[in-house]
N, C-alpha and C positions, 0 to 999 in steps of 0.2 A: 587423596583417599576418603575418601565420607564419613562426616561425623556417624555419629547414633541420630536418627530422628524415629516422629510417631509418625506413622503415616493413616490418614484418617479417607475413607473411601463412602460419603455420602451420593444417596441417589437420587436428587433434590436440588437446585438449584437452590434451591428457601434452607436446605438442613445446610451445604456449601457457604452459606454469606451467616449461617446463624454460628459457623464454627469458628470463620474469621470473625465476626463480632468478639466471641467468647475468647478468642484466644487472642486479640491483640496483633501486634504487633510479630509473636512468636508464629504467625504461620504464614504460608506462600503458599496460594493456590497452584497447583501442579498439572499438567497435559501432557503435551511433547518430549517436554523438559530439555530440550536441545540448548538451551542456552540457560536454564537455572542449573542442573546438574554438573553443565563445565562450571559456574562459579563453585558451584559447591565442592567439588572435586579442586579448584584455586587456593580455598576459603576464602575466599571475597565474599561471601554467602554464606551463614551458620543457619538456618531455622531450625529451630527445634520440632517442629509440626511441617508438614504438607500437605494440602486437606486437595485429594487426587478428584478431577473434574471430568473426570475420562466418562464414567458411566451414567454420566446425570444425559438423557434422552436429547433433551429439549436442544442440546445444547451442540450436539451434532446433525442439524436437521438443516438441509437445500430446500429451500421454498424459495417460490415466484408470488408474489403477492403484489403485482404492478412491481413494486422493486427485488432486487434477487435479494435474499436473506440468506446470511455463511452465517451455521453456528459457530460458536466459540471453537469448539474443539473439532470442527472438522481440517482434515490437515490439505498442508498445498497439495497431495497428489491427489487427492479427494475430488481437489478444486481442480487441479489442470484434467484428471481423464470424464471429468462429471458432465452430460447429454443438455444435459439444464442450462449447465454455465456456457458450456458451447453454444447452445441455441440463443443463451439471450444475452451472452454481454462473452465472446469468442475469444476479446482481447485480454480480459481477468485469466483462461485458460491456460492462452499462450504466455504470458508471465508469469503465472504458476509453477511453469513448467520449466524457467529457466533460474528459479529460486534454488540457490543451492546446489547440491548432487542428490542426487537419488534418494543416499540414505538420510537423509535432512527432510527430504520433500518424504519418506512414508512417515515421520516420527514428527514433524513440526504441523503445529498447527497455528490454523489461522488468528485463533483470538492470542495465542503463544506471544501472537509476531506481532500485533499489534500492541497490545499490555505491555511488552519487552520495550517500546520505544525506541527503536535503536533507530540512529541518525540514517545509519544505511539499509531503512528495509524499501524491498521496492515492493513491495504493496501497499506497504501506507500512501509512498506516492500517487500512485493509479487510481486507487481508492481514494485518497483527495480532487482529483480531476474528475470521480465520477459520483460525485455531491453524496460520498460517504455518511452514514452514524451509526456510532455503536448503542446498545442496551446495556444498559449497567441494571445488577440484579441486587437490593437491599435487603435485608429484615423491615424495614418500612416502605417498602415499593420498589416502583425502577424507573427510569429516568434516562433520557436517550440524548445523547450529546454528537455536532458537527463533529469527525474526527479532526478537524483543525480546534477542534476546545479539549479535544480529547488528549492529543497528544501535547504537552508543554514543553518538552524542551528534548533533549539528549537523556534517554530511563526514564523520563519522566513526564506521567499523565494522570486525570486528572481523576483517577479511580480513587475513594477513598478505602481506608483499609478494613472495612465490611459490606463491603459493595464489589459484586463475580463480573467482570465482561461475557455478556451470555451471547453476545453476536452481533456481525455490521448488516448494513442495510444499503446498499448502489442504488444508483439511479441507472440501469443498464441506457446505453448511449442512442440513440436515437439511430445513427447513422454508421456503415461502415467506414467514416475519414476519422480514424484513429492510429493511434502508434504508440508502442513506448522501446526507448533504445538507453540503455546501460552500456555505460563503459567501465573500463577498470583493470587492474594489470595486479591488484590484491585479490587474496579473497571477502571482502565486500567492494562495493564496487565504488568508484570515485564520480561520480553523478548516474542519474537516474532521469530521464525526462518525460511526461506523459502529455500526449498533447489529443486532441478529440474539438471535431470539428461537428460540426450541426449546419445542414443546407437547407435553403426551402426546398421542400418536397421530399428532403433526408436522403433523397440520393446523389450520383455525382454527374448528371448530365450536362452535356458543352453549356454553359452561363449560371450553372448555378453557384450559387452566392451563399455566402457564410454568415446564417444568422444567426450562432454563438460559438462560443468556444473556449475548452478549460487548454488551462497549463501547467501544470507543477511539476517543482521542480526538488527533486531530493538527492541528499547522500552527499551534500557540498555544505549545509548549513545544520543549523542547532537538531531541525526539523524540515519535512517537505513542507511546503510555501507554495501555492497559490500565483500565476506572476498577472494582476488583475492589468495592470497596464499594457504589458505585451497580448492578452487576449483583447482588450477593446479594440486595438489594431489590428483586429484582423477580419471585425466585424464589415459585411460590406462587400467583402472583397472577395471576386469572383475567383472558384478555386480554381478554375486555367491560368489564372497570372499569380499565383502563387509565389511564385520566381520573384514577381515583383516588390514582396513587403517581408522575406521574411529576416532580407539584411535586418530592416530595421525593429524587427517582433523579438528577434536573437538577442539583438543589445538594448532590447528596453526591456527584455526578462535579465540578460544579463546585469545589469544594472538593479535590479529586483533582490538577487539573491541577495545573504548574508554570510560567505565562505568562511573560515578563520585554515591556517596552516597550518597543517600536519602534513603526516605522510605520504598522504595521497595527492597531496603536491600544495604551492604556497594559493595562497589568497586569490591574487591577479590570475594564474593560469586557471584554476578550475571558473571564474568570469570567462575567460576564456572558452573554454571548454564548454560552458554551456551555450553562452552564442552562435559555437558551430553545430552544438549537437539539438539544439531547438532551428533551427533553418534542415536538421537534417531527418527530425521528427517531423517536422511539416511537413515535406516535400514526399513523404511516403503519407502523411496520413492524405494528402491532397492525389498521390496515386492512388490510393486502395477506393478513395472516394470515384474517381473517373473505372473503376473495376481493374483496375491492373495492379500488379502483386510486382513490390520491388524484388529484383534479384539483389542489387548494390551490398553489400559486407565493407563493415568499418574495420581496419585491427581493432582487433581490443575489445571488442563493442559486439552488442546483443539486441538486435531490432525484433521487438514483437508486436 
């Protein structure tokens, strides 16, 4: 049962920030509420004031200005179905389609997902691989942070009490050689792997080599993380020889994670799963580079 609270409905981001500054720790921003209202019903969070930001127009925008800009109140369902997102960054739309269930996707927002900083976030893991930056609005102005600096740990971000998460900007990957694979037997995934390969010439023609790479691993540690050592082992490798390096790259990724024992499995189990699924994600991305959509499926796993 929800305890009584006051609902505020500002029309602009500046009005919302002013409310947050005035009310301090007694106020919490509210959009989709898929996580917030659950915590309130359980009595784990009892804010006297909710600042409803759904009416703020600038927070609901999807735009392309070189980087794909996603407003904080854009829902997962809108992201999944957006023609702009499908054209500029189809992997984002595909991953959004597999977040939770359709009821959650219809109301859950991108900003809420990132601001909640759940360690088992698909989008935070994918966005990290796409060089995401978040924009924060405060009474004193605006600032931008990389997603890696914004998410500090489980349910902890760099957002100040008087700040509002306005949106996130992504760098659409220049080639189709990308994949997201997640695995889990519980409601939240046990691990999520985002892989993106940048090729010379931008396509997967025979002999194309990997010029740049991104590997992000989420859901196994306190926050999603880039695997820089694993990425470095991919540069200069020919795409059609990816099988020659997936073993050491997967091992490097497993060595780079910081897992903990929990209901999803032991730390050793998670490291081994990271190695296995990084290899699988790399093979999917390499196949897509050559214009082939893999038909392989893995038990309890989703390939996007």
